[in-house]
N, C-alpha and C positions, 0 to 999 in steps of 0.2 A: 505494500499501500503506500501510494505516496501520496504528501500535501505539499500546497504552497501556504506559508502561514508569516502571517505577518507579525515583525515583533518590533517595536520602536521604531515605525513607519518606513523601517525596510522589508523588503520582500526575500524571503528564504526556501529551499527547495526541502524538503525533509524526509525521512524515510524512521522506520522503528531502529533504534540499537547505534543512530549517525550521531556524532560528535560535532558540534556546532560552534562557534564562535558569535556572539552579537554585542554590541552595544552593553554598557554598564547597565545592569538592571537595579532598580533598587532592593528587591534582597540578594539575601546574599549568602542565605542557604537554604535548601529543603525542595519542597516540590513546586512547579509552577503549572498554570493551565493556560494556556493559547486558546482563544476560542472567534478570534479573525483569521478565517480558512479561508482563500480565497480559489482553490482548484484540490479538488481529492480526485485519487486514482485508484481504481482497484482493477483488477487483472482484466477486464476489457470495457468497463465504466468510466467512463469521465465524467466526476459532475462540476460546473462553473458557477460559482456565485454571483449574485446580483447585489453588491459585492462581495457580502462575505455568506459562508454557507451553516444554515442553521442545522443546528443539533450535529453538531462536530467539532471538535475539542481536538487539541494537542498538547500532552503531558511530558512534561523536559524535569530531570534533575538538574538542579543548580552543583556541578561541580568544583568552581570556584573562579577568580579572579585571577587575571594578571592583567597586567602593562605590556603593550605592544613595543617593539624598538623604537629609537626616536626617530623621528623624522625631521631634520634642518632647515630653518626656513632664515633666507638669506637675502637682502636685498640691499642692495648696491646700486649707483647714482656716478658716472664716468664723469671724473673732472673737478667733484663739489667734495670731495673727500667723505661721504656719508657711504657707512658700509655699518649695517646692521644685521647679526644674526642670532637667532631664536631657535629656539627646542620644544618639543611635543610629541609626549606620551600620551597616546590613547588605553582608555583603561577598558577590558572588556569581560566577560563572561563566559566563559564554559558551558555550556550547555549539553546532556545528554538527554537525546530522545527516549522515551520509553514507553510512548504508547499514545496511539491513532486511532481514538475513538470517534465512530460513526453510528446515531443510530439509527433502526430501521426505517424507521419513519420518514426518513431524507428523498425527500423530492427532488428532483432535475426542475429548474424552473424550464418554462413552455416560451 
C-alpha cells in the first residue's frame, strides 16, 4: 500500500516500514497520526482525494531529531569590500511509518 501524505505543507510518498525525514515537528517522541492523505494506492485501485481522502490515516513513530549538515550563505559585492558569511543547520525529525489505515467505507470521489 502506497500513500501520499501532507506533512507540514510538504508532500511525501510513503509505504509501511519506510523511514523518512521531515521538517521538525512539535512532538519529540511517541506516535503521530497524519490524516491529510492525498492519494492512496492499493494493489490495483488508486483513490485520489479532493483535496484529502476521508477515513484514511497514516500512523508513524517518531525516532528522533537531528540537524542536517551546514549550509553556507555567502554574500559578496565586488569592489565594495563587502563580504558576509553566514551558516544555517536545519533541524529534521525522523519518522518510521508503522501503518497506513484505510476504512472499508472509503468511496472514491466521482
